[in-house]
N, C-alpha and C positions, 0 to 999 in steps of 0.2 A: 729503496730495497726494504722488504719486510724483515723485521727483526723478531726472533723467537721470543716468546713470552717468558721472562724470568720468573714471574709469579707462578705460572703453570709448572715450570721446571722445579722450582723450590718446593712447591706443594706436593708434587709427585715424589720428590726425593724424601720428603718427610713421611709420606704415607707408607713408604716401605722401610722405615728405619725406626730405631728406638726413640728417635726424637719427635715422633708423630705427635701433633697437638691438634686440638679442635680448631678448625679454621673456618671462618665465615666472612665473606667480604660484604655481606649485607650491612649497610650503615646503621641499621637498627639493632644489630646483634650486640651481645655483651662484650664489647671490646673496650680496652682502655682508651680514654679520650686522646685525640690528636689535637693539640692546642697550637694555634697560630697566634703568637704575641701581637698585641695591638701595635699598630705602626705609630712611632713618635710623630707628633705634628710637624709640619713644615712651616717655616716662616715665622719663628718666634722672634722676640726683640733683638736677639744677638745673631740671627741667621745670616745677616750680611757681613758679620765680622768673624765668623768661625766656620768650621767644617759642618756645622749642623744645617746650614742652608742647602736647599736643593735635594733633600732626601726624596726617594721614591721607593715603592715596594720592591723594585728590582735590586736596590742596593741595601735594603734593610733585612731581607730574609737571606739566609745562607743556603743555597740549593743543596738538597740531599744531605743536609747535616741536621742532627737531632740530639736532644737531651732526653734520656730515658730515666724516669724516676720510679724507684721501687716503693711499694706500699710500706708504711711504717710498721715496724715489727718483723720485716723480712730478715730471716737469719742469714748469717754470712755464708753458710754452706749452700743455702738456696740461691743466693745471688751469684755465687761462683758457678753453680750448675747452669744457671740461666745464661751467664756470659759465655760459658763453654758452648752451649747450644748455639747461641748467636754467632759465635766465632766460626763454628762449623758451617752454619748457613752462609755466612759471608764467603768462606773459602769455596763452597760449592758454587756460589754465584760467580766468583772470580774465575774459577776453572772453566765454567760454561762460556763466559765471555772471551777468555783467551783462546778457546777452541773454535769459536765462531768467527767466520770471516766478516760477519756483520758488525763486529765491535773492534775498536781500536784502543790505544792507550788512554785516550780521553774518556773512555767509557768505563774505566776501572774505578774502584772505590777503596778507601783506606781502612774501613772497618772501625772497630772500637778505638777511640782516641784517648779519652780521659776516663779514669776510674774514680768515682766519687765515693770513697770508702772511709773517709776520716772521721765521720760524725754519726752518732747513733740515730738521730732523728732525720737525717737526710742521706740517702744512699742511691746510687745510680751510676750512669756513665753517659758519655757522649759518643756518637757514632756517625760515620759517613757511609751510607748505603742507599740503594735505590728504594723508593717508597714502597715497592712491592714487598720488600723484606720487612719494612716497618709495619705493614698490614699484618704480617705474621707475628711480629713481636707484640703487637697490641693484644693478641689473643692469650698471651701467657698470663696466668692468674696473679703472679707476683707484681706485675706492672701496675703502678698507680695511674700514670699518665705519661704521654710523650709530647715534647714541645719542639716545634720547629726552631732551629737555631737562628739567631738574629744578630744584628749589629748593635753595638753600644758606642757612645761618644763621650768625650770629656765635656765637662760643663764649665767652660770659661770663655773669656774674651781676650784676644791677644793684643798686646802693644809691642813696641820695639824694645828688644832686650838691650841692656846697657852693661858696661863693666865699670865698676867703681872700686876703690880701695876698700877692703873689709874693715869695718869699724873695730877699734880696739875693745876688748872686753871691758865693760864698765867696772870701775872700782866701787865696792860697796862698803859702807860703814859696818864694821864687824860688831859694834856694840848694839845694833838694832836687830830685832827678829825679822823685819821685813827688808828684803833687798829692793833696790830701785834701779831700773834701767832708764837712763836719760837718752833722748834722741831715738826713742823706740818708734816703730811704725804706729800709725794711728789705731790700727786694729787691736794691738796689744794694750794700748792706753785705754781704749773703750771698754774692754772686758775687765779692766781692773778699777773702774770708777763707776759709782752709782749714777752720778749726774752727767748730763750732757757735757761733752768735752768743751773746754774753753782754752784760752791761750796758755794758761799755766799748767794744763794737764794733757794737752793733745799729743804730746810725745813722751809722757812719763808712764812707765810700767812698773808698779810695785808688785812683788811676788814673794812667796816663801822660798827659802834657799834650796830645799831639795829639788824643786823644779823638774820633776820627771825622773829623778835618779832611781834606778832599779826597775824602770818600766821599758818594755819593748813596744815599739810602734810599727805596725805593719802597714806599709803604703802600697795599696793595690792599685796600680796605675801604669804609667809609661816607663817606669824605672826611676832610678835616683842617681844623680851625680855624686857618688859616694866620696869622690876625691875633693869635693868643695871644701875650702878652708873653714867655712862657717859651720860645717858639721863636725869638725875637730876630731875626726877619726871614729866617730860614734855611729857610723852608717856602714852597712854591709849588705851583700846580696843574699836574698833568701831563695827565690825561685823565679825563673823566667819561663812562662808558659808557652808563648808563641815560638815559632822557629826564628829566633832573633838573638842578637848578641846581648850580653849583660851590660848594656849601656842605655842611658836615657837619650833617645834620639829625637825627642820632642821638646822636653823642658817642663812639661806639666807636672810630672811626678816629682821632679826636683823642687819645684816651687811649693808643692804641697808639703813635702818633707821639711822644707825650710820653715814653713809656718808652724809646723808641729814642734820642731826641736832644734832649729839652728841657733847659733850664739846670739845673733842680733835680732833676727826676725821671728824667733820661735817662742811659743807659749811655754813649753816644757823643755828648758834649755839643756837639761842633762839626760834626756831620754835617749834610748838607742833606736835608730831607724833601721828597719829591715825592708829591703826593696822586694816587692812581688810584682813582676812585670806581666801585665795581661793585655796591654795596648801597644800598638806599633807606632812608628814615627809619625804617622798622620793623625794620631790621637784617637783612633778607633780600633775596635777589636770585635771578637765574637762573644756572644753570651756564654757559650760553652767554655771558652777560655777563662772568662771572668769567674764563672762558677768554680772552675778548677782552682783558681787563685784563692777564692774564699775558703774552699775546703782545705787547701794546703795551709793557709795561714791559721785556721782554727785548729788543725791537727798539730802544727808546730807549736802554737801557743799552749795547747793542752799538755803536750809532751814536756815542754819547758816547765810548766807549773808542777807537774808530777815529779820531775827530776829535782827541782829546787825544794819541793816540800820534804824530800828525803834528807836534805842537808840541815845540819844544826845551825849553821851560821849563814844561811842564805840571805842575800840582800834583794832578792827578786820581789817586786811589788805587784806584778801583774802585766797584762798585755792589752793594747788597744789596736784598733785598725781603722783606717780611713779609706773610703771609696768615693772619689769625686768623679763619678761617671754616671751615665744613665742611658736607658733606651725605653722602648714601649713596655707595657705591663708584661712581666715575665714571671709566671708562678715559680719556675725552678730557681731563679735568682733570689726572689723574695724568700722562698723556703730555705735556701742555703744560708742566707744571711741570718734569718731567724734561728736556724740551727746552730750557727756559729756563736751567736749571742748566748744560746743555751749552754754551750760548752764553757762559758766564762770569758769570752773575748768581747771586750767593750768596743762597740762599733759605732762610728759616725758615717753618715752618708749624705751626699748633696741632694737638695730638694729638686734641683733642675732649673734651667734658665729660660723657660718658655712662657712665663707669666700666665701659667695655667694651674689647674688643680694638681698638686703633687701626687695625689692618689692614682693618677693615670700613668705614672712612670715607675719603673723599677731601677734601683732598689728603694727609691723614695717611699714607695707604698708599703714596704715591709713594716711590721708592727713593732718589732723588738729593738732594732737599732735606734740611734738618735738621728732623726731626719732634720737637716739644718737648712734654713732659709738665709738669704743674704740681706744685710742692712747697710746703711750708708753712714757717713760721718755726721749727717744731720739727723740721725735716728729715724730714718724713713726705711720702709721696705724698698730694697733696690728694685728699679723698674722692671727688671728681667726676672726676678726671683719667683719661683713657683710658690704656691700658697695653699691654704685649705687645712682640713683637720689632720692630714698626715704629717704636717710640719710640727715638730716638737719644740723648736727653739730657733732663734735667729742669732747670727754672729756677723761680724764685719766681712763684707764681700765685694766692696767696690774700691778699685784703685789700691790693691794690696801689693806691697813690695816684698819679695822674697828671693831666694837663690834661683839660679838658672843652670842650664846644662852646657853652656858654651865655654866654660873655663872654670878655674878654681876660685875666681873672684867675681864671676858673672852674676848679675841680678836682673830682675824684670818686674814690672808693675802690671798686673793683669786683674781682671774682675770676673766674678761669677760665684755661684754657690759652691763651685769647686774650691774657692778660696775661703768661704765661710766654714765649710765642713772641717778642714784641718784645725781651725781655731778650737773647735769642740773636741776633736781627737786629742789635740795638745792639752786642752783643759782636763779631759778625762785622765790623761797620763799624769798631769800635775796633781790632781786630787788623789789619785792612787798613791803617789809618792809621799804625800803629806798625811795620809790617813794611817793610824788614828791619832797620831801625836798632835797634829795641828789642824785637824778637821773633825769637829764635834758634831756628829750627825744628830745627836739627841737634841741639841739646841735648834735644829731645823725640823724636828719632828719626823725624822726618818729612822725607822727601825727595821728589824728583820722582815722579810717579805711577807710571811704568813700572818703578820701581826699588825699590818699597817692600814687596814681598811675594815669598816663595819657598815653594813647596810641595814638601816633601821626598818621597822615594820611599815613606815610610810614610804619606803622606797628610796629615801635619801641616802647617799653614800657619805660617810664621814671619815676623816683622816685621823685615825687613832694616834698617830705619832705626835700630832700637835697637842692632843690632850695629855698624852704621856709626858711631854716636855713641860707642860704647865703644872701637872700634878706633882712633878718631882722638884719644882723650884720654889714653891711658896704655898703658904696656907690659903691664900686667895685662889691660887691655881687649883688646889685640892678641892675647895668649895665649888669652883666652876666645874671641875671634873665630876663631882658628885651630882650636881644639877643636870649635867649632860647625861649621865648614866640613867638617872630617873626619867628624864624627858624622852629618851629614845629607846629605852629598854635594853641597854647594854649590860651584860652580867659577866663579862669576861675579866681578864686580868686588869689590874689597875697600875701595874708597873711594867716597864719594858724589860725585855731580856738583856743580858749583857751584850755590849757591842761585839759583833763578830770580828774575827781577826782579819778577814779579807772582805772587801766590798763586792757584793754580787752586782751583776750587770743591772738588775732592776733597781737596786738601791742607789747606785751611782747615777743612773738616769733620773731617778726621782729627785735625788739631792741636787743635781745640776739645775733642774727646773725650779726647785724651791729656792735655790740661791740666786736665781736669775733676777734681773731688774725687770719688774713687770709694769705694763701700762705706759711705757715711754715711746713705743714705736708708732709711727703714723703710716697712712696709706696702706692699711691692711684690709683686704677683702673679708667678707663674712666667713665665719667658721675657721678663722686663722688665729693662732695663739699670739699673745702679746708679751713674749718673754725674750729678753736680750741677755746673752751669756754674761756671767760675772764670776770672777775668781775668788771672791770673798776676802781679798787682801786689804781692802779699806773698810769703811763702816758697813756692817751687815744690814740688810733690810729688816726692819722690825716686823714681827709676825702679828697679825690681827685676827679677830674672830672670823673674818671673811676667809681666812686661809683654811678653816676647818672643813668647809664643804668642798667636796671634790667636783 
């Protein structure tokens, strides 16, 4: 049976109303781009072990679902007017379908689903409508681009969960500034020692006592088992995006949360976990839901920061987020994560488990979060870990034990960049909690953002922070700084500004990379960094002249 053209109906309705807009279905006309995210590859090294295997275009794109992104600088009143127009178009389309005998309940659409209004540099919405309506929305001048909605997957390898008694909280000598957890997972031990683990260090985790106190950690994932004994009541629900209960029905999000902040398995043992559920029981979800989770977390963190800044006795030290999931290249997700970082939310994302270039996946390709690859106990790149110039740092990701979702004492050992990323999110929370009292960025050559780089006339980029640190500590350093100024033509300040009260996202990312253990990883493809995460609790790495050049 022939069905009437919805496109013709809507265009006719617009022509006779105040909503009339220039419309041209010529593909060469000036319409906002309609982007189809690249399909994630099938058959990666973990495909036989996880849900990532067997993907096809039919299960990667979400039919008739889209993410609409406004141009930067679009005012709120303009975006509201736009969405009001779109809502009216959707209603007209629905009424036509309901009145036609050619359409049934399966032919109806739900309209606007998510409003992405929480960040200045990323605004838009997700919508479920026929593509005919999308053709009209593309003609609105405030639209930057429209992206077809797609699926995302968790980045891990499952083993069999187990239930064991929860370890007692280690007793620490109160006379020493550094606390030590004995019997720690190997991942915690590795990020707290410069040298390769040996028998005497493989389960020893030294750390500074604040250990994440005053920091909120947003886990954008499958949910969190907030009742787990290991989280000690420091976990709560923030937001559930899909039409799902406030429960982790998968286990992945709980495992991630445990690596960030649990008593035995966590990097930042006193941080607060906030669950942001964007994935379902099967470990997959939609890009539009994930973007909504990112926007919600960024807005919640920014609101918390403003509220706490108004208090005289606030103990709040900042917020971090972790996202251990991925899909094909998605401009909307990358833009949302970058915008979240711009709001002050410190972000760690998994590089992915396909043994491919991380730049071909989102959110791993985003420039502003910390993109994390996975390493092994032998200091090798894990065989599944993505690589390339989009990876910022590596952290333990093979055979990582943490909490699970099947009970208050349940644990599981799994692998993936999903397990590496929360080590970095936890480390970010840890650094925020000890700054500035126990984290001296000047000694690392890390200063305020606008002051940390100088490009000489020869095109070489130099790290001014390193020179500032040398200039301030010795006459020899001052002499070296003077020679540097003369050699490259630098005429700016010779002293750093006072340390800021709070760490910017860019400063913390740079500090984490500078503190990392460099040059110890093997099996790295070309254009891949050789940085292994380090918490600076034992002997710091000595800076050399080689650290000056960027």
